[in-house]
N, C-alpha and C positions, 0 to 999 in steps of 0.2 A: 196153142197161139198166143204167143206174146202180144202183148196190150200196144196199142200204137203209142203211149204214151205212160211217163214216168211220175209216179206222185211224189209231190213235195220237193223237187228238184227243181222250180221257177221261181220268179219273184213273188212275193207275198205267200209264199208255199203252196202257190198254185203248180198243179202238174204240167210239167214239160212235156214237149212233143215236137215231133218235125213237123217244120212248115208245108214239104211237100205232102204229108199225109192228110193236110187238110185241104189243099189245093188238089189231090186227086181224088178226094171222096169217099177216102178209107176210116177218115177219123170228122165227125161230124161236130163242129164247134158254135156254139153261140157268139163267142167273142174270143178274138187271141191277143196277146200283148207282144208287140214287136219293136225292137228296139232300131234305132235308126242313127249309129253311130259317125255322123258325117256331117263336117264343118266346112265345107270348101265353098259354102256360098254365103260366108262372113269377112267381108275383105280386112275388118281391123281388129276385132278382139277374138282368135280362135278359141276353142278346148273345149266347145261342145259335143264334140264327139264322145266326149266320157259321161255322156248323162245317161244313158242305156246302163252302163257299168256300172254307175253310181246307185242308181235307183235299183238293180238286182241285188248287189254286195252287201247293202245295208236296208233293203226293206225289209218290215216286219212279218216273221213265219207265221200264218195262221195257221191252225190246227186241221185242215180240210180233212174230212172223209174223200176218198174219190170211188165210185161204185165202176162195175167192169165196163159201164158206156162212157167214163170220166165224168160223170155228174157229180158235182160237190155236193156236200153237207157236212154236219157237226158243228158248225160255227154259229153262234146264236148272238144278237145284237142285245145287250141287256137294257138299253135304253128302250125301245120297241118290243120288246119280250119274242121277236119273231126271228125265225132264222135268217142267214144272210147267204143269200145266193144259191139257194138248195134247190139242186136238182137240176141247176148251170151248168153248161160245159164251158168252160174258158181254161184257156193253155198258154203258156208262156213258151212262142215258137222261136225264141231265141234272137239272134241280130240279123239285119242286111247289111254282112260286111261286118268285120272285126277290127278292133282298134290294134294298132294303127293302120288305118285304111291302106292299101298298095298303093301308091303315088302313080301306077299305070292304069290306074283307075279314076278317068277323067268324070269333071260334074255331068258331062251329057250321057256317058255310060250309067252312071247310079240314079241319073235322073229318070234315063229311059228304064232301066231295072224297075226302079220303084212303081212308075205309072202301069208297066204291066203288071206288077204282082197287086197291085190296088185293084186293078180290075180283074184279076182274076178272084180275088178274095169278095169285091161286089159279086160277082157271077156266083159264088156259093151262097149268099146272103150272110156271110161271117162278117160282125162287125171288129174291126180294126183299131185298137189300141195303141197308137203309135208314139213311141217314147223317143223325141230327139237329144242331139240332134240342131239344127238350127232352122230358121224359121221359114229359108226357101223351098224345103222339103214339103210343106204344103201345096205346092204347086204341083210337083208330079203326083203327089196322094192324091189331090182332087182330080185332078186330070183322068188318073185310071178310074176312080169312083163314077167322075159323070160321064164315062164311055159306058156303063150298065146302066145309070139313073137318070141319067140328061142334065141338063145346067143345074148345078146346086146354087142354094142360096149360103152364105158365107158367114157363119158366126165365130166372130174373135174376139177374145178378152186380151187387151195388149197395151203397152205405155205409148205406142208409136204408130202413125199409121202408114203402113208399109206400101205405100202407092206412088208409083211415078205415071206421067203420061206417056214418057219417051216411049217410041215403038219397039215391044218385044215380042217380036212374033215369035221366037224361039225360048224354051224354056232354060237352055245354057246363057242366054243371056242375063239372066234374071240373078239379085241377090237377096238375103235375108229382109233387104232394106225396101223392097220394091215391087215384089212377087204379085202383088194384089194387081197392080197394071198388067201384067201377062195374062191372068186368069181372067179380066174381065174383056182385054181385047180379043180373047181367044174364044170368047165365048162359054167358057168350061163354068164361069158361074153367072149368075143371072144379076146379083145383088150382093153385098157385104155390109154388115153390122159390126161396127167395130168396138168393143167397150172398155172404158180405162184408159183412154188416150188422154196424154196431157203435155204432150211437145207440140212443136210446131213444125213445117215444112218449110223447105226454101221454095221460093215461087216458081222457080223453073221446073218443078215437078209436078205443077198443075196445067190444066185447070182439073179441080175435082168433080168426077163424074156424077149425076143424079143417083146413081144405082150404089154409089158409096156413101153409108152414114156412120160418124163418129160422135160418140159422144163419152161421157166418163161415165156417168152411173148406168146401173143395168135396173130396169125397175120390173118386178115378176108380174104387175097387173098391165104394164104398157101394151103387149100385142097377146091377140089372141093365138091360140095354137092354130097350125097349118098343117097341111100335107105335103109340104115340098120337101123334098129330100135335102138334108143340112148336113153341113161339113163344119165340124166345132173344133174348134184350135184355140189353144191355152199358150199363150206365150209368157213365162214366167216373171219377165220382166213388169208384169202387169202388177205386181204384189210391190206393196210398200218396202225397199231397200231395208230398213232398218230391219223388218222381219225375214228377208229373202234377200240377203246381199252376191249371192252366188249365180249373177246373169252377169251378162257381157255389156249391157248398156242400162243401169240402173237409173230408173230416173223418181225423185222422191215425190209423195202425194200419192200414193199408190194404196190398192186395195190392201185390205187384211184377209189373211187365210179365209177366217172364217165368212167374210163377206163374198169371199171368188167362190168357195166350197158351194154357198148358199144358191149363188148366180147360176154358176155351172149344172147342178142338180135339176134346177127347174127349167133350164133350158133342155138338159135330157129327158125329163119328164114331158113336158110339153111340145117339143118338136120332133120331127121324124129325123132324128140322127143317124146318119150312114156309115159316118169315120169320124174319127177321133185322133187331135195330136196334141202333146204335150212338150213344148221346143223350148229351147235357149238356157238350159240348166250348163253351169258353168264348173269345170273342175276347179274345185279350190278345198285344198287341205283342211283348213281348218272349219268348213261348214258342210263337208260332204254329208254327214248324218243328218242334218237337218234338212239339206239336198233332198236324200231320198226318203225322209218322212214325209218332204211336203207333195213331191210328186205321187207315191204311195197313197197320200189321201185325195189326190185327185183322181187317180185311176180308181178306187173303190169307191168312191161318188159317183161317177159315171157308169161302172157297170153296175152298182145298186140300182141305181136310178132309172137305167136304159133296160136292165134285164128283169128287174124285180117286180116292175108296173108295167105289163102287158096290157093291161086294160087301158091303163091311161094313155099309151104310145098307139094302141088300134084305134082310139078316137082321132089321131092325126093321119091316118095313113089314106 
């Protein structure tokens, strides 16, 4: 019988697999990496649809061994002297759609498909690492997860407060700049914490609800671990543009990558994270290699923090 995965053919040298095999239960996965090559939620500067493609083509290839069950091995961390993701089953399951997206696929259709897919992955207990794509994709992804886990805590690293109080009963009304309003109005998320915010909002976007908290700095000791299901979103414009210019709406004064990685690792270790997205990488031929390196570092940080420390995460369930 042919194994339902293909060693070494995914991003980061991970085994590639068919998403249907995971959803059908033919292949058990601890986590999957899924690309979302879609940027119809950006009214201004498109190009984020190339994010998954850039990540895959230029990500480092780690020399994993893969056993007959798809479990990883054979990679060591020289700093800790320990194995990396040993025994974990992590698969690259490709993209939801391809570049260029068929123009007949509207926003509503894509969001509906992503919502259903996110719900199916949550039902299997598989952790999705979603590579965008624009930030509006957080809305359908969170909606699908919430259908299984209940209202989510939304934690986000972002230069902007992507909120508007205007009525948004349907996800097709949202953009990458206001999707949080829809999630709060729909009750998909109970509250939202945004870190790295350093821009202003027009007054007509308000009033800001008490359930939305924005700050610049993330303080690791600020909050105790809790057991609420948490959706983690990383908008790459949170990074200082001198260090990461390949994003559509760069804002001066951002995080350094090492600072962001430490914050993301702490969230993953101390919260019950049920889904992750990394969004808003922009096509830029001069910066694609650095873009892929940055996304790769974030993906590996999330995977290791969430999968290598089950005892820490167990205390939050």
